[in-house]
N, C-alpha and C positions, 0 to 999 in steps of 0.2 A: 359671741353674737353681736352683730352691729346694733348700735343704739336705736336705729329706726326699726329694726326687726322687733325689738322689745316694745317700742311704742305701738307698732302695728298689732302685736299680740295682745297688748293691754286693751286697746280699743276694740279689737275683735272679741276678746273675752268679755269685756264690759257690755258690748252690744248683745252678745248671745245670752249672757246671764240675765240682762234686763228683759229680753224677749221671752225667755223661759219663765221668769218671775211674773211678768204681766199675763202670760198665758195661764199659769196656774191660778192666779187671782181670778181670771175670767171664769175658769172652770168651777172653782169653788163657789163664787158668787152666784152664777147662773144656776148651778145645781141646788144651792141652798134655797133659792126662791122659786124652784120649779113647781112646788106644790100648790101655789095660789096665784091666780090671775091678778095683776095690779088693779086696785079699785077703779082707776080711771078707765080701764078697758073691760071691766067685768061684764058690761052689758053688750059688748061687741065681740069679744074673743072668748071662745070656749076653753075649758080646762084642757081638753084634748089638743087643741091647737097650741095652747101655751106649752104643754108638754113637748110637742113636736119641735117647737122653736127652740126650747131649752136643749133638748137632746141633739138637735142639728148643730146648734152653736157649740156645744161641748165636743161633739165628734169632730167638727171642723177645726176647733182649736187644738185638739189632740193631734190631728194630722199636721197642723201648723207647727207643733213642737218637733215632730219628726223632720219636717222640712227645714226648720231653723237649724237643727243639729247637722243635718246633711249639708246644708249650704256652708256652714262654718268649716266643717271637715273638708269639703271639696275645695274651698278657697285655700285652705292650708296646703292641701295636696298639690294644687296648681302652682302655688307660689313657693313657700319654703320647702315643699316636698319636691320641687324641681321638675314637675311635669311640663310646665311651659318651656323651660330650658331644653328638655328632651325633644319636644315637638319642634322647637326652633332648630335644633341641631339636625333633625331628620330632614326638614325642608331645605336647609342650607346644603346638606349633603347631596341633594339632587342637582345643584349648580344651575338653578333656573335664574331668569332675570330677577334683579333685587326686588322690584316692585311686585312681581308675581309671588316671590317667596314671602314677602310681608303680608300680602292678602291671604295667602294660603295658611300662614301661621295663625293669624287672627281668626279666620273662619273655622279652622280646625278646632281651636280652643272652644269657640262658641258652639260648634256642632257637638263636641264631646260633652260639654256642659248640658246641652239639651238632652243628650242621651242619658246622662246621669239622672236628670230630673224626670225623665219619661215614666218610669214605673209609678212614681207618686201621682203624676198626672192621670195615668190610666186608672189607678185605684180611686182617685177622687171622682172621676167621671162614672166608672162602672161599679164602684163599691159604695162610696159615701153618698153621691148624688142619687144613685139607683136605690139605695136603702131607704132614703127619705122621699122616694117617688118624684124626684125632680128630673132625672136623666131621661132624655129621649134620643140620645145620640147612639146610632148603631156603630158597631166596630168598623164597618166599611166607611161610614161618614167620618169617624175619628181619624182613620188612616188618611183619608182624602184631605181632610182639613190640615193634618200635620204635613203632608207632602206639599200641599199648596202653600202653606205658611213658609216652609223651608225654601221653596222655589222663589216665591215673591221676595222673601228676605234676601236671598242671594242676588236676584236681579236688581233690586233697589239698593241693597246695602253694599255690594261689591264696588260699584262705581263711586259711591260716596267715600268708601274706605280707601279706594285707590287715590282719589283726589286729595284726601287729607294726608295720607302717607307721602305722596309725592310733594306736597307743599312742605311738610315737615323736613323733608330731605333737601329741597331745592330753593325754598322761598326766603331763606335768610332768617335773621333773628325775629322778624315780625311774622313768621309763618303762622303763628297762632291767631293773629288778627285776620289773615286771609282765610284760614281754615274756618274760623267762626262765620265769616261771610258766606262761605260755601254751605256750611251746615245750616245756617239760618234760612238761606234761600231754599235749600232742599226741604227743610221742615215746612215752610210756608207752601211750597208746591205740593207736598204730600198731603197737607191739611186740606188744600183746595181739591186735590184729585181723589182723595179717599172715598167720598160718598158716591161718586159717579163711576169710578173705574176699579176700585179695589174691593169695597164692601160687596158689590154684586157678585164677586167671584165666590163668596161664601154663603150669601143669603139671597133670597128672592124678595124684591121690593115692589109692592103693588100700590097704585094710587088709591087713596082713600075713597071708597065707593059710597059711603053713607052721605047723601047729599045734605041732609039736615045738619049732621055733625060737621060736615065740611064747611057749610055756610057759617056756622057758629065759630069755627076755628079761623076762617078767613076774616070775620069781623074782629076777632080778638087780635089777629096779626095786624090789622089796619090800625086798631086802637094803640097797639104797642109800637107801631112804626117799624115792623119787621118784614122785610121782603125775603120770600123764600122761593126756592126753585122747585118746590113741590111738597106735598104732604103724603107720606108713604107709610104703609104697614109692612113690617118685616116678619118673615116666617120664623121667628125665634123658637116657635114650638117644636120645630123638627130637631132641636138640640136639647132644649130644656123647658121646664114648666115655669121658670122664673119669668117675671114681667118687668118691663122698663119702658122708658121713653127718653128721647134725647134729640138734640139737633146738632148737626155737624156740617163741616164745610167752611168755605171762606168766600167772601165777595159774592158774586152772582151764582155761586154753586152751593149755597146753603140749603140744607134739607131738614125737614122735620120728620122724625121716624118714631113710630109706635110699634112695640112688639105686639104681635097678634094675640099673645096671651094676656096682655094688659087690656086690649080692646074687648076681650071676652069677659073680663072681670069687672070693669068699671062702667058706670053710666055716663051719659053725655056730659052732664054738669061736672062730674068728677074728672073726666078727660080734659075738659076745658081748663079746670083749675090746675091740673098737673102741668099742662102746657104753659099756663100763665106763669107758673113757677120757673119752668125752664127758660121762658122768655125773660124772666127777671134777671137771670144770669147775663143775658145779652144786653138788656137795658142798663144794668148796673156795671157794665163793662168788666165783668169778672173774668171772662175768657181772655180778653185783651190784657188785663192786668197779669193773669197767670202766665200768659205767653211772654210778656215783657220781662217778668221775673225769671222765667226759664232761660230766656235769651241772655239776660245779665249774668245769671249763674254759669251758663255755658261759656260766656266770654271770660269770666274770672277763672273758671276751671282750665280753659285752654291756655290762658296766660300763665297759670301755675304749672301746667304741664310743660310749657315752653322752657321754664326754669329747671324743672325736675329732669327733663330729658337730657340735660347737659351734665347731670350729676351722676358720677359712676356709682356712688353709694346707693342710689335709688334702685338700681338693678340688683346689686349684690345683696342688699338687705332683703330683697323679695325673691331670692333664689335663682337669679339669672346671672350667668357669668359673661355673656356676650351682649353688650349693649347694642341697640338699634332703635330706630324711630318707631317701628311697629311694635316692638316689645314695650317701649315707653308708653305708647298709646294703650296697649292691651292691659298692662299693669295698672295704669291710672284708672281705666274704666272699671276694673275688677275691685280695686281697693277703696275707691272714693266713697262708695256707700257706707263703708265701715266708719269713716271719719265724719260723714254728714248725718249719721243716724241720730245724734243728739238734737238735730233740728226737727225731727219728726213731730213732736208735740206742737211746735210752733206752726208748721205747715198745716197740721190738722186743725188747730185753733182758727187759723186764717180761713180754711175751707168751711168750717162750721159757721163762722160769721157770714160768709157768703150765702150759705144756705138760709140763715135767718133773714138776710136782706132780700133774697129771692122770694121767701115766703111772704114777707111784708108787701113786696110788689104784687105778688099773686093775689093777696087780700084786697088790694086796690083795684085790680083789673077783673077779678072774679069773686067767687064766694069762698071765704076762708073755711067755712064749715064743710064745703064740698071737698076742699083740699084735704082737710083732716079725715073725712070719711074715706077718701081715696088712699091716703097713707095707711090707714088702719087695714084696709083691704090688701094693700101691697105687703104690709108686715105679715099678714096672715098667709098670703099666697107664697111669699118668699121665705117663710119661717124665720123672720127676723126676731131676735130675742127682745122682749120688752123690759128685761132686767139686766142690762150689761153692767159689768163692774165699772164703777165710776172712774177709777184710775186708768184702767185699760181703755175706756172710752175716750178720756181726755187725751191720752197719748196717741191713739191710732185713728179714732173715728173721724172721717171726713164729713159725716152728717151728724146732727145732734141726736142724742138718744131718743127713742120713741116717746117716752113720757114727757120729756122736756119740750120736744117739738110740738106735740099735740097740745100741751098746756099753753104754749106760746100762741098757737093758732087760735085757741079759744079766747085768749086775751085780746087778740086782734079783732075777733068777732065781736066781743063785748064792747 
């Protein structure tokens, strides 16, 4: 066995074992504290709601264990198991133009991977989410969403994939730099176009009709120096009972979006506080920082791919006998998460710090008490556990645990 095959197996095994260990910790911790509401929430969260959150978290984590094992096995099947090589041989045998062959191989692997993950996705929607009374997606809507997602992915992804494969083959040693420019430009264009042209294909967005609330929000936007292309309510309730709020877009195409489920749950003061938190991410330049980091990571990754694609051992060690630029790209995309997994707690820590900063900003622009009240309601509505395992939380959670975050908001209020 090639040394890099052993390295790959060691990293994959370590990642899988770590994921399973963290999941079992989460299940044990949440189950052990299921019987009593944390004192800080005793006057706001009922024992029945606490039980539901604990049971939902445990069920979701158990499903995640199945997903973790399936992902690891499927990655081995694709690579060392030789499936990528077989798919490549099939398309080569059709003697199509080389660029068409490359696109077909990559899209075939991703389509096959999607089909492998589909049963778990179906179970999560119609089993897990339905059992806890969150699912509102009909089978017809699920199928429609899946088909639209595949179609949009093909329409948008195929040209980008074609451009990168062509550059890898024809643009010389610095192809990775040109490919990065194409990818960065495409990402910015997609980020700009998503709210106006893609999101409406899946959901209906209506202008906020509550004039009083609209006036309060517009005053908040003015205080925060945020220019928006509109304040919209999204019909999230047709798929799920979960609630959320976000803003999206770029430049003059930014939108503020509230789920209709959130609008039904929160009062005006609470909605204003939640939006102030989201605007905190904008004012603290969190989105820009994350985008710059992702661009830098993509540049470094493509530069590494530029070197790996010229190494014959890279292909042989991952189960492919016939090197090509599209196989190099495909293998790199598939195995990179295995080697970057150790960075997960660092990215989670960075994200949690951003959440604290956005909370502090919200406390300056609105009422921190109202934000705390809103968060408690969201924890209730979304069945978010109030007692996550500390190690699991530090490793994965992009948001601070509920008790920590609420305590911090109360300190800000004081």
